[in-house]
PDB file of N, CA, C and O in Angstrom:
ATOM      1  N   UNK A   1     102.676 123.961  88.227  1.00  0.00           N
ATOM      2  CA  UNK A   1     101.803 123.043  87.550  1.00  0.00           C
ATOM      3  C   UNK A   1     100.451 123.004  88.228  1.00  0.00           C
ATOM      4  O   UNK A   1     100.337 123.266  89.425  1.00  0.00           O
ATOM      5  N   UNK A   2      99.436 122.678  87.466  1.00  0.00           N
ATOM      6  CA  UNK A   2      98.090 122.552  88.000  1.00  0.00           C
ATOM      7  C   UNK A   2      97.858 121.130  88.510  1.00  0.00           C
ATOM      8  O   UNK A   2      98.469 120.178  88.025  1.00  0.00           O
ATOM      9  N   UNK A   3      96.960 120.999  89.501  1.00  0.00           N
ATOM     10  CA  UNK A   3      96.631 119.659  89.979  1.00  0.00           C
ATOM     11  C   UNK A   3      95.922 118.865  88.887  1.00  0.00           C
ATOM     12  O   UNK A   3      95.331 119.434  87.969  1.00  0.00           O
ATOM     13  N   UNK A   4      95.991 117.575  89.002  1.00  0.00           N
ATOM     14  CA  UNK A   4      95.331 116.676  88.060  1.00  0.00           C
ATOM     15  C   UNK A   4      94.026 116.200  88.697  1.00  0.00           C
ATOM     16  O   UNK A   4      94.031 115.662  89.803  1.00  0.00           O
ATOM     17  N   UNK A   5      92.917 116.400  88.000  1.00  0.00           N
ATOM     18  CA  UNK A   5      91.610 115.988  88.506  1.00  0.00           C
ATOM     19  C   UNK A   5      90.784 115.446  87.367  1.00  0.00           C
ATOM     20  O   UNK A   5      90.964 115.828  86.210  1.00  0.00           O
ATOM     21  N   UNK A   6      89.876 114.552  87.704  1.00  0.00           N
ATOM     22  CA  UNK A   6      88.998 114.038  86.669  1.00  0.00           C
ATOM     23  C   UNK A   6      87.890 113.173  87.224  1.00  0.00           C
ATOM     24  O   UNK A   6      87.858 112.831  88.406  1.00  0.00           O
ATOM     25  N   UNK A   7      86.981 112.832  86.328  1.00  0.00           N
ATOM     26  CA  UNK A   7      85.854 111.971  86.657  1.00  0.00           C
ATOM     27  C   UNK A   7      85.493 111.181  85.413  1.00  0.00           C
ATOM     28  O   UNK A   7      85.505 111.712  84.303  1.00  0.00           O
ATOM     29  N   UNK A   8      85.174 109.911  85.603  1.00  0.00           N
ATOM     30  CA  UNK A   8      84.722 109.097  84.482  1.00  0.00           C
ATOM     31  C   UNK A   8      83.858 107.952  85.006  1.00  0.00           C
ATOM     32  O   UNK A   8      83.886 107.628  86.194  1.00  0.00           O
ATOM     33  N   UNK A   9      83.096 107.350  84.106  1.00  0.00           N
ATOM     34  CA  UNK A   9      82.226 106.228  84.439  1.00  0.00           C
ATOM     35  C   UNK A   9      82.691 104.981  83.708  1.00  0.00           C
ATOM     36  O   UNK A   9      83.274 105.054  82.626  1.00  0.00           O
ATOM     37  N   UNK A  10      82.423 103.841  84.320  1.00  0.00           N
ATOM     38  CA  UNK A  10      82.662 102.563  83.671  1.00  0.00           C
ATOM     39  C   UNK A  10      81.650 101.560  84.182  1.00  0.00           C
ATOM     40  O   UNK A  10      81.031 101.775  85.224  1.00  0.00           O
ATOM     41  N   UNK A  11      81.474 100.457  83.454  1.00  0.00           N
ATOM     42  CA  UNK A  11      80.553  99.406  83.854  1.00  0.00           C
ATOM     43  C   UNK A  11      81.360  98.142  84.087  1.00  0.00           C
ATOM     44  O   UNK A  11      82.162  97.742  83.243  1.00  0.00           O
ATOM     45  N   UNK A  12      81.145  97.511  85.238  1.00  0.00           N
ATOM     46  CA  UNK A  12      81.819  96.251  85.572  1.00  0.00           C
ATOM     47  C   UNK A  12      80.825  95.112  85.412  1.00  0.00           C
ATOM     48  O   UNK A  12      79.682  95.195  85.862  1.00  0.00           O
ATOM     49  N   UNK A  13      81.276  94.062  84.771  1.00  0.00           N
ATOM     50  CA  UNK A  13      80.458  92.862  84.606  1.00  0.00           C
ATOM     51  C   UNK A  13      80.795  91.903  85.744  1.00  0.00           C
ATOM     52  O   UNK A  13      81.322  90.812  85.525  1.00  0.00           O
ATOM     53  N   UNK A  14      80.478  92.336  86.966  1.00  0.00           N
ATOM     54  CA  UNK A  14      80.757  91.552  88.167  1.00  0.00           C
ATOM     55  C   UNK A  14      79.763  91.991  89.235  1.00  0.00           C
ATOM     56  O   UNK A  14      79.246  93.107  89.178  1.00  0.00           O
ATOM     57  N   UNK A  15      79.491  91.132  90.201  1.00  0.00           N
ATOM     58  CA  UNK A  15      78.594  91.534  91.291  1.00  0.00           C
ATOM     59  C   UNK A  15      79.187  92.691  92.102  1.00  0.00           C
ATOM     60  O   UNK A  15      80.405  92.834  92.208  1.00  0.00           O
ATOM     61  N   UNK A  16      78.301  93.507  92.668  1.00  0.00           N
ATOM     62  CA  UNK A  16      78.733  94.654  93.463  1.00  0.00           C
ATOM     63  C   UNK A  16      79.669  94.236  94.598  1.00  0.00           C
ATOM     64  O   UNK A  16      80.653  94.921  94.873  1.00  0.00           O
ATOM     65  N   UNK A  17      79.367  93.117  95.257  1.00  0.00           N
ATOM     66  CA  UNK A  17      80.224  92.660  96.354  1.00  0.00           C
ATOM     67  C   UNK A  17      81.648  92.388  95.881  1.00  0.00           C
ATOM     68  O   UNK A  17      82.602  92.680  96.602  1.00  0.00           O
ATOM     69  N   UNK A  18      81.806  91.834  94.681  1.00  0.00           N
ATOM     70  CA  UNK A  18      83.146  91.578  94.136  1.00  0.00           C
ATOM     71  C   UNK A  18      83.867  92.889  93.811  1.00  0.00           C
ATOM     72  O   UNK A  18      85.070  93.014  94.037  1.00  0.00           O
ATOM     73  N   UNK A  19      83.130  93.853  93.286  1.00  0.00           N
ATOM     74  CA  UNK A  19      83.714  95.172  92.999  1.00  0.00           C
ATOM     75  C   UNK A  19      84.214  95.804  94.298  1.00  0.00           C
ATOM     76  O   UNK A  19      85.328  96.324  94.347  1.00  0.00           O
ATOM     77  N   UNK A  20      83.391  95.760  95.348  1.00  0.00           N
ATOM     78  CA  UNK A  20      83.774  96.335  96.641  1.00  0.00           C
ATOM     79  C   UNK A  20      85.016  95.645  97.205  1.00  0.00           C
ATOM     80  O   UNK A  20      85.939  96.318  97.665  1.00  0.00           O
ATOM     81  N   UNK A  21      85.048  94.325  97.173  1.00  0.00           N
ATOM     82  CA  UNK A  21      86.214  93.580  97.682  1.00  0.00           C
ATOM     83  C   UNK A  21      87.473  93.942  96.908  1.00  0.00           C
ATOM     84  O   UNK A  21      88.537  94.137  97.495  1.00  0.00           O
ATOM     85  N   UNK A  22      87.346  94.032  95.585  1.00  0.00           N
ATOM     86  CA  UNK A  22      88.489  94.376  94.745  1.00  0.00           C
ATOM     87  C   UNK A  22      89.037  95.750  95.104  1.00  0.00           C
ATOM     88  O   UNK A  22      90.242  95.900  95.304  1.00  0.00           O
ATOM     89  N   UNK A  23      88.165  96.759  95.190  1.00  0.00           N
ATOM     90  CA  UNK A  23      88.623  98.122  95.496  1.00  0.00           C
ATOM     91  C   UNK A  23      89.287  98.193  96.866  1.00  0.00           C
ATOM     92  O   UNK A  23      90.356  98.786  97.015  1.00  0.00           O
ATOM     93  N   UNK A  24      88.662  97.597  97.845  1.00  0.00           N
ATOM     94  CA  UNK A  24      89.254  97.601  99.197  1.00  0.00           C
ATOM     95  C   UNK A  24      90.637  96.952  99.194  1.00  0.00           C
ATOM     96  O   UNK A  24      91.601  97.516  99.711  1.00  0.00           O
ATOM     97  N   UNK A  25      90.718  95.778  98.614  1.00  0.00           N
ATOM     98  CA  UNK A  25      91.979  95.019  98.620  1.00  0.00           C
ATOM     99  C   UNK A  25      93.081  95.747  97.858  1.00  0.00           C
ATOM    100  O   UNK A  25      94.181  95.919  98.383  1.00  0.00           O
ATOM    101  N   UNK A  26      92.810  96.169  96.654  1.00  0.00           N
ATOM    102  CA  UNK A  26      93.849  96.734  95.794  1.00  0.00           C
ATOM    103  C   UNK A  26      94.324  98.106  96.269  1.00  0.00           C
ATOM    104  O   UNK A  26      95.525  98.378  96.257  1.00  0.00           O
ATOM    105  N   UNK A  27      93.413  98.962  96.683  1.00  0.00           N
ATOM    106  CA  UNK A  27      93.847 100.289  97.133  1.00  0.00           C
ATOM    107  C   UNK A  27      94.611 100.220  98.450  1.00  0.00           C
ATOM    108  O   UNK A  27      95.604 100.926  98.629  1.00  0.00           O
ATOM    109  N   UNK A  28      94.160  99.380  99.367  1.00  0.00           N
ATOM    110  CA  UNK A  28      94.909  99.222 100.618  1.00  0.00           C
ATOM    111  C   UNK A  28      96.285  98.631 100.351  1.00  0.00           C
ATOM    112  O   UNK A  28      97.262  99.042 100.977  1.00  0.00           O
ATOM    113  N   UNK A  29      96.380  97.684  99.444  1.00  0.00           N
ATOM    114  CA  UNK A  29      97.666  97.061  99.113  1.00  0.00           C
ATOM    115  C   UNK A  29      98.655  98.066  98.539  1.00  0.00           C
ATOM    116  O   UNK A  29      99.866  97.887  98.669  1.00  0.00           O
ATOM    117  N   UNK A  30      98.152  99.120  97.905  1.00  0.00           N
ATOM    118  CA  UNK A  30      99.007 100.153  97.318  1.00  0.00           C
ATOM    119  C   UNK A  30      99.254 101.317  98.281  1.00  0.00           C
ATOM    120  O   UNK A  30      99.806 102.341  97.878  1.00  0.00           O
ATOM    121  N   UNK A  31      98.853 101.171  99.547  1.00  0.00           N
ATOM    122  CA  UNK A  31      99.149 102.180 100.551  1.00  0.00           C
ATOM    123  C   UNK A  31      98.132 103.301 100.673  1.00  0.00           C
ATOM    124  O   UNK A  31      98.407 104.314 101.317  1.00  0.00           O
ATOM    125  N   UNK A  32      96.958 103.140 100.065  1.00  0.00           N
ATOM    126  CA  UNK A  32      95.918 104.155 100.177  1.00  0.00           C
ATOM    127  C   UNK A  32      95.185 103.976 101.499  1.00  0.00           C
ATOM    128  O   UNK A  32      94.972 102.851 101.950  1.00  0.00           O
ATOM    129  N   UNK A  33      94.800 105.092 102.121  1.00  0.00           N
ATOM    130  CA  UNK A  33      94.068 105.097 103.387  1.00  0.00           C
ATOM    131  C   UNK A  33      92.577 105.227 103.093  1.00  0.00           C
ATOM    132  O   UNK A  33      92.175 106.004 102.228  1.00  0.00           O
ATOM    133  N   UNK A  34      91.761 104.464 103.815  1.00  0.00           N
ATOM    134  CA  UNK A  34      90.313 104.544 103.654  1.00  0.00           C
ATOM    135  C   UNK A  34      89.796 105.779 104.390  1.00  0.00           C
ATOM    136  O   UNK A  34      89.999 105.915 105.596  1.00  0.00           O
ATOM    137  N   UNK A  35      89.134 106.671 103.670  1.00  0.00           N
ATOM    138  CA  UNK A  35      88.528 107.858 104.256  1.00  0.00           C
ATOM    139  C   UNK A  35      87.026 107.634 104.442  1.00  0.00           C
ATOM    140  O   UNK A  35      86.452 108.041 105.452  1.00  0.00           O
ATOM    141  N   UNK A  36      86.399 106.987 103.469  1.00  0.00           N
ATOM    142  CA  UNK A  36      84.973 106.684 103.531  1.00  0.00           C
ATOM    143  C   UNK A  36      84.749 105.311 102.913  1.00  0.00           C
ATOM    144  O   UNK A  36      85.304 105.010 101.855  1.00  0.00           O
ATOM    145  N   UNK A  37      83.948 104.483 103.557  1.00  0.00           N
ATOM    146  CA  UNK A  37      83.641 103.143 103.066  1.00  0.00           C
ATOM    147  C   UNK A  37      82.208 102.844 103.474  1.00  0.00           C
ATOM    148  O   UNK A  37      81.950 102.402 104.594  1.00  0.00           O
ATOM    149  N   UNK A  38      81.277 103.089 102.558  1.00  0.00           N
ATOM    150  CA  UNK A  38      79.866 102.899 102.858  1.00  0.00           C
ATOM    151  C   UNK A  38      79.202 102.044 101.799  1.00  0.00           C
ATOM    152  O   UNK A  38      79.428 102.212 100.601  1.00  0.00           O
ATOM    153  N   UNK A  39      78.381 101.127 102.267  1.00  0.00           N
ATOM    154  CA  UNK A  39      77.479 100.422 101.366  1.00  0.00           C
ATOM    155  C   UNK A  39      76.126 101.087 101.538  1.00  0.00           C
ATOM    156  O   UNK A  39      75.694 101.337 102.663  1.00  0.00           O
ATOM    157  N   UNK A  40      75.448 101.379 100.422  1.00  0.00           N
ATOM    158  CA  UNK A  40      74.212 102.148 100.449  1.00  0.00           C
ATOM    159  C   UNK A  40      73.128 101.432  99.660  1.00  0.00           C
ATOM    160  O   UNK A  40      73.393 100.443  98.977  1.00  0.00           O
ATOM    161  N   UNK A  41      71.925 101.932  99.759  1.00  0.00           N
ATOM    162  CA  UNK A  41      70.817 101.447  98.948  1.00  0.00           C
ATOM    163  C   UNK A  41      70.038 102.653  98.448  1.00  0.00           C
ATOM    164  O   UNK A  41      69.642 103.515  99.233  1.00  0.00           O
ATOM    165  N   UNK A  42      69.822 102.711  97.142  1.00  0.00           N
ATOM    166  CA  UNK A  42      69.088 103.813  96.523  1.00  0.00           C
ATOM    167  C   UNK A  42      67.963 103.220  95.694  1.00  0.00           C
ATOM    168  O   UNK A  42      68.208 102.461  94.756  1.00  0.00           O
ATOM    169  N   UNK A  43      66.746 103.561  96.036  1.00  0.00           N
ATOM    170  CA  UNK A  43      65.561 103.044  95.321  1.00  0.00           C
ATOM    171  C   UNK A  43      65.593 101.526  95.179  1.00  0.00           C
ATOM    172  O   UNK A  43      65.244 100.990  94.127  1.00  0.00           O
ATOM    173  N   UNK A  44      66.004 100.846  96.221  1.00  0.00           N
ATOM    174  CA  UNK A  44      66.026  99.388  96.228  1.00  0.00           C
ATOM    175  C   UNK A  44      67.246  98.760  95.583  1.00  0.00           C
ATOM    176  O   UNK A  44      67.390  97.538  95.620  1.00  0.00           O
ATOM    177  N   UNK A  45      68.133  99.558  94.990  1.00  0.00           N
ATOM    178  CA  UNK A  45      69.341  99.023  94.354  1.00  0.00           C
ATOM    179  C   UNK A  45      70.532  99.193  95.292  1.00  0.00           C
ATOM    180  O   UNK A  45      70.732 100.258  95.876  1.00  0.00           O
ATOM    181  N   UNK A  46      71.324  98.118  95.425  1.00  0.00           N
ATOM    182  CA  UNK A  46      72.516  98.194  96.261  1.00  0.00           C
ATOM    183  C   UNK A  46      73.573  99.055  95.597  1.00  0.00           C
ATOM    184  O   UNK A  46      73.689  99.093  94.372  1.00  0.00           O
ATOM    185  N   UNK A  47      74.352  99.755  96.440  1.00  0.00           N
ATOM    186  CA  UNK A  47      75.421 100.590  95.929  1.00  0.00           C
ATOM    187  C   UNK A  47      76.536 100.725  96.943  1.00  0.00           C
ATOM    188  O   UNK A  47      76.470 100.161  98.035  1.00  0.00           O
ATOM    189  N   UNK A  48      77.561 101.477  96.575  1.00  0.00           N
ATOM    190  CA  UNK A  48      78.677 101.736  97.480  1.00  0.00           C
ATOM    191  C   UNK A  48      79.230 103.117  97.223  1.00  0.00           C
ATOM    192  O   UNK A  48      79.058 103.694  96.150  1.00  0.00           O
ATOM    193  N   UNK A  49      79.900 103.630  98.240  1.00  0.00           N
ATOM    194  CA  UNK A  49      80.550 104.936  98.137  1.00  0.00           C
ATOM    195  C   UNK A  49      81.871 104.837  98.896  1.00  0.00           C
ATOM    196  O   UNK A  49      81.880 104.736 100.123  1.00  0.00           O
ATOM    197  N   UNK A  50      82.980 104.865  98.171  1.00  0.00           N
ATOM    198  CA  UNK A  50      84.309 104.744  98.765  1.00  0.00           C
ATOM    199  C   UNK A  50      85.122 105.992  98.452  1.00  0.00           C
ATOM    200  O   UNK A  50      84.972 106.600  97.392  1.00  0.00           O
ATOM    201  N   UNK A  51      85.985 106.361  99.393  1.00  0.00           N
ATOM    202  CA  UNK A  51      86.963 107.416  99.159  1.00  0.00           C
ATOM    203  C   UNK A  51      88.267 106.987  99.799  1.00  0.00           C
ATOM    204  O   UNK A  51      88.299 106.630 100.977  1.00  0.00           O
ATOM    205  N   UNK A  52      89.337 107.021  99.030  1.00  0.00           N
ATOM    206  CA  UNK A  52      90.673 106.670  99.488  1.00  0.00           C
ATOM    207  C   UNK A  52      91.582 107.881  99.367  1.00  0.00           C
ATOM    208  O   UNK A  52      91.413 108.693  98.458  1.00  0.00           O
ATOM    209  N   UNK A  53      92.543 108.010 100.271  1.00  0.00           N
ATOM    210  CA  UNK A  53      93.523 109.087 100.219  1.00  0.00           C
ATOM    211  C   UNK A  53      94.930 108.533 100.343  1.00  0.00           C
ATOM    212  O   UNK A  53      95.144 107.465 100.916  1.00  0.00           O
ATOM    213  N   UNK A  54      95.889 109.275  99.797  1.00  0.00           N
ATOM    214  CA  UNK A  54      97.292 108.852  99.836  1.00  0.00           C
ATOM    215  C   UNK A  54      98.163 110.102  99.916  1.00  0.00           C
ATOM    216  O   UNK A  54      97.738 111.191  99.531  1.00  0.00           O
ATOM    217  N   UNK A  55      99.382 109.937 100.417  1.00  0.00           N
ATOM    218  CA  UNK A  55     100.333 111.053 100.516  1.00  0.00           C
ATOM    219  C   UNK A  55      99.719 112.210 101.298  1.00  0.00           C
ATOM    220  O   UNK A  55      99.579 113.326 100.799  1.00  0.00           O
ATOM    221  N   UNK A  56      99.357 111.899 102.551  1.00  0.00           N
ATOM    222  CA  UNK A  56      98.657 112.841 103.447  1.00  0.00           C
ATOM    223  C   UNK A  56      97.473 113.494 102.741  1.00  0.00           C
ATOM    224  O   UNK A  56      97.245 114.700 102.838  1.00  0.00           O
ATOM    225  N   UNK A  57      96.740 112.659 102.036  1.00  0.00           N
ATOM    226  CA  UNK A  57      95.512 113.035 101.324  1.00  0.00           C
ATOM    227  C   UNK A  57      95.723 114.051 100.211  1.00  0.00           C
ATOM    228  O   UNK A  57      94.772 114.711  99.791  1.00  0.00           O
ATOM    229  N   UNK A  58      96.950 114.186  99.730  1.00  0.00           N
ATOM    230  CA  UNK A  58      97.196 115.027  98.556  1.00  0.00           C
ATOM    231  C   UNK A  58      96.653 114.357  97.294  1.00  0.00           C
ATOM    232  O   UNK A  58      96.362 115.024  96.301  1.00  0.00           O
ATOM    233  N   UNK A  59      96.520 113.022  97.347  1.00  0.00           N
ATOM    234  CA  UNK A  59      95.918 112.265  96.251  1.00  0.00           C
ATOM    235  C   UNK A  59      94.651 111.623  96.788  1.00  0.00           C
ATOM    236  O   UNK A  59      94.622 111.138  97.919  1.00  0.00           O
ATOM    237  N   UNK A  60      93.604 111.621  95.970  1.00  0.00           N
ATOM    238  CA  UNK A  60      92.375 110.957  96.383  1.00  0.00           C
ATOM    239  C   UNK A  60      91.771 110.211  95.203  1.00  0.00           C
ATOM    240  O   UNK A  60      91.939 110.585  94.042  1.00  0.00           O
ATOM    241  N   UNK A  61      91.066 109.145  95.544  1.00  0.00           N
ATOM    242  CA  UNK A  61      90.344 108.351  94.551  1.00  0.00           C
ATOM    243  C   UNK A  61      89.002 107.992  95.166  1.00  0.00           C
ATOM    244  O   UNK A  61      88.945 107.358  96.220  1.00  0.00           O
ATOM    245  N   UNK A  62      87.928 108.395  94.512  1.00  0.00           N
ATOM    246  CA  UNK A  62      86.592 108.121  94.998  1.00  0.00           C
ATOM    247  C   UNK A  62      85.827 107.256  94.024  1.00  0.00           C
ATOM    248  O   UNK A  62      85.983 107.380  92.809  1.00  0.00           O
ATOM    249  N   UNK A  63      85.001 106.380  94.561  1.00  0.00           N
ATOM    250  CA  UNK A  63      84.224 105.457  93.750  1.00  0.00           C
ATOM    251  C   UNK A  63      82.794 105.426  94.265  1.00  0.00           C
ATOM    252  O   UNK A  63      82.562 105.195  95.451  1.00  0.00           O
ATOM    253  N   UNK A  64      81.844 105.657  93.385  1.00  0.00           N
ATOM    254  CA  UNK A  64      80.433 105.454  93.680  1.00  0.00           C
ATOM    255  C   UNK A  64      79.955 104.406  92.687  1.00  0.00           C
ATOM    256  O   UNK A  64      80.208 104.515  91.487  1.00  0.00           O
ATOM    257  N   UNK A  65      79.268 103.399  93.187  1.00  0.00           N
ATOM    258  CA  UNK A  65      78.829 102.322  92.302  1.00  0.00           C
ATOM    259  C   UNK A  65      77.423 101.894  92.672  1.00  0.00           C
ATOM    260  O   UNK A  65      77.020 101.943  93.834  1.00  0.00           O
ATOM    261  N   UNK A  66      76.681 101.468  91.645  1.00  0.00           N
ATOM    262  CA  UNK A  66      75.332 100.998  91.869  1.00  0.00           C
ATOM    263  C   UNK A  66      75.011  99.909  90.854  1.00  0.00           C
ATOM    264  O   UNK A  66      75.364 100.002  89.679  1.00  0.00           O
ATOM    265  N   UNK A  67      74.329  98.870  91.346  1.00  0.00           N
ATOM    266  CA  UNK A  67      73.914  97.790  90.460  1.00  0.00           C
ATOM    267  C   UNK A  67      72.814  98.284  89.530  1.00  0.00           C
ATOM    268  O   UNK A  67      71.940  99.053  89.933  1.00  0.00           O
ATOM    269  N   UNK A  68      72.870  97.830  88.276  1.00  0.00           N
ATOM    270  CA  UNK A  68      71.783  98.086  87.338  1.00  0.00           C
ATOM    271  C   UNK A  68      71.696  96.909  86.380  1.00  0.00           C
ATOM    272  O   UNK A  68      72.413  95.921  86.544  1.00  0.00           O
ATOM    273  N   UNK A  69      70.828  97.002  85.384  1.00  0.00           N
ATOM    274  CA  UNK A  69      70.618  95.872  84.474  1.00  0.00           C
ATOM    275  C   UNK A  69      71.859  95.530  83.650  1.00  0.00           C
ATOM    276  O   UNK A  69      71.974  94.399  83.178  1.00  0.00           O
ATOM    277  N   UNK A  70      72.774  96.450  83.463  1.00  0.00           N
ATOM    278  CA  UNK A  70      73.987  96.212  82.673  1.00  0.00           C
ATOM    279  C   UNK A  70      75.140  95.654  83.503  1.00  0.00           C
ATOM    280  O   UNK A  70      76.143  95.209  82.944  1.00  0.00           O
ATOM    281  N   UNK A  71      75.011  95.672  84.814  1.00  0.00           N
ATOM    282  CA  UNK A  71      76.098  95.244  85.697  1.00  0.00           C
ATOM    283  C   UNK A  71      76.216  96.217  86.852  1.00  0.00           C
ATOM    284  O   UNK A  71      75.231  96.511  87.529  1.00  0.00           O
ATOM    285  N   UNK A  72      77.411  96.715  87.077  1.00  0.00           N
ATOM    286  CA  UNK A  72      77.645  97.705  88.127  1.00  0.00           C
ATOM    287  C   UNK A  72      78.208  98.963  87.468  1.00  0.00           C
ATOM    288  O   UNK A  72      79.294  98.939  86.889  1.00  0.00           O
ATOM    289  N   UNK A  73      77.457 100.061  87.565  1.00  0.00           N
ATOM    290  CA  UNK A  73      77.915 101.343  87.039  1.00  0.00           C
ATOM    291  C   UNK A  73      78.783 101.999  88.103  1.00  0.00           C
ATOM    292  O   UNK A  73      78.333 102.217  89.227  1.00  0.00           O
ATOM    293  N   UNK A  74      80.029 102.313  87.753  1.00  0.00           N
ATOM    294  CA  UNK A  74      80.989 102.886  88.688  1.00  0.00           C
ATOM    295  C   UNK A  74      81.384 104.275  88.197  1.00  0.00           C
ATOM    296  O   UNK A  74      81.804 104.442  87.052  1.00  0.00           O
ATOM    297  N   UNK A  75      81.246 105.258  89.065  1.00  0.00           N
ATOM    298  CA  UNK A  75      81.738 106.605  88.792  1.00  0.00           C
ATOM    299  C   UNK A  75      83.026 106.777  89.584  1.00  0.00           C
ATOM    300  O   UNK A  75      83.048 106.603  90.803  1.00  0.00           O
ATOM    301  N   UNK A  76      84.096 107.121  88.881  1.00  0.00           N
ATOM    302  CA  UNK A  76      85.418 107.275  89.491  1.00  0.00           C
ATOM    303  C   UNK A  76      85.775 108.758  89.495  1.00  0.00           C
ATOM    304  O   UNK A  76      85.673 109.434  88.471  1.00  0.00           O
ATOM    305  N   UNK A  77      86.196 109.259  90.664  1.00  0.00           N
ATOM    306  CA  UNK A  77      86.656 110.640  90.811  1.00  0.00           C
ATOM    307  C   UNK A  77      88.086 110.592  91.343  1.00  0.00           C
ATOM    308  O   UNK A  77      88.374 109.851  92.282  1.00  0.00           O
ATOM    309  N   UNK A  78      88.970 111.366  90.758  1.00  0.00           N
ATOM    310  CA  UNK A  78      90.352 111.345  91.239  1.00  0.00           C
ATOM    311  C   UNK A  78      90.919 112.759  91.287  1.00  0.00           C
ATOM    312  O   UNK A  78      90.484 113.657  90.566  1.00  0.00           O
ATOM    313  N   UNK A  79      91.901 112.918  92.161  1.00  0.00           N
ATOM    314  CA  UNK A  79      92.547 114.207  92.311  1.00  0.00           C
ATOM    315  C   UNK A  79      93.982 113.977  92.768  1.00  0.00           C
ATOM    316  O   UNK A  79      94.242 113.116  93.609  1.00  0.00           O
ATOM    317  N   UNK A  80      94.908 114.745  92.213  1.00  0.00           N
ATOM    318  CA  UNK A  80      96.311 114.688  92.619  1.00  0.00           C
ATOM    319  C   UNK A  80      96.794 116.115  92.802  1.00  0.00           C
ATOM    320  O   UNK A  80      97.071 116.826  91.836  1.00  0.00           O
ATOM    321  N   UNK A  81      96.888 116.520  94.064  1.00  0.00           N
ATOM    322  CA  UNK A  81      97.304 117.892  94.390  1.00  0.00           C
ATOM    323  C   UNK A  81      98.784 117.988  94.700  1.00  0.00           C
ATOM    324  O   UNK A  81      99.244 119.039  95.145  1.00  0.00           O
ATOM    325  N   UNK A  82      99.538 116.939  94.483  1.00  0.00           N
ATOM    326  CA  UNK A  82     100.965 116.957  94.804  1.00  0.00           C
ATOM    327  C   UNK A  82     101.735 117.883  93.874  1.00  0.00           C
ATOM    328  O   UNK A  82     102.884 118.221  94.158  1.00  0.00           O
ATOM    329  N   UNK A  83     101.133 118.293  92.786  1.00  0.00           N
ATOM    330  CA  UNK A  83     101.826 119.149  91.821  1.00  0.00           C
ATOM    331  C   UNK A  83     101.485 120.623  92.008  1.00  0.00           C
ATOM    332  O   UNK A  83     101.767 121.439  91.131  1.00  0.00           O
ATOM    333  N   UNK A  84     100.879 120.971  93.143  1.00  0.00           N
ATOM    334  CA  UNK A  84     100.563 122.391  93.392  1.00  0.00           C
ATOM    335  C   UNK A  84     101.802 123.177  93.706  1.00  0.00           C
ATOM    336  O   UNK A  84     101.726 124.383  93.941  1.00  0.00           O
TER     337      UNK A  84
END
């Protein structure tokens, strides 16, 4: 079987700090390990860049988010190599 990979965007109607707290809390609660946890600023807008790994990093979930006029734009990247 081939690994499962993908990327998609979504918009959250919540402050960036709440999005960050939610991701940290929920992924850690499900046994994911933090690989990268950065808060960033791009052109004056607050953002974040998270990467979580699970099953000796055979599974990964990455999140990049930035505040904009619509809320928080989140780009989600995921990979599951356990099916290699």
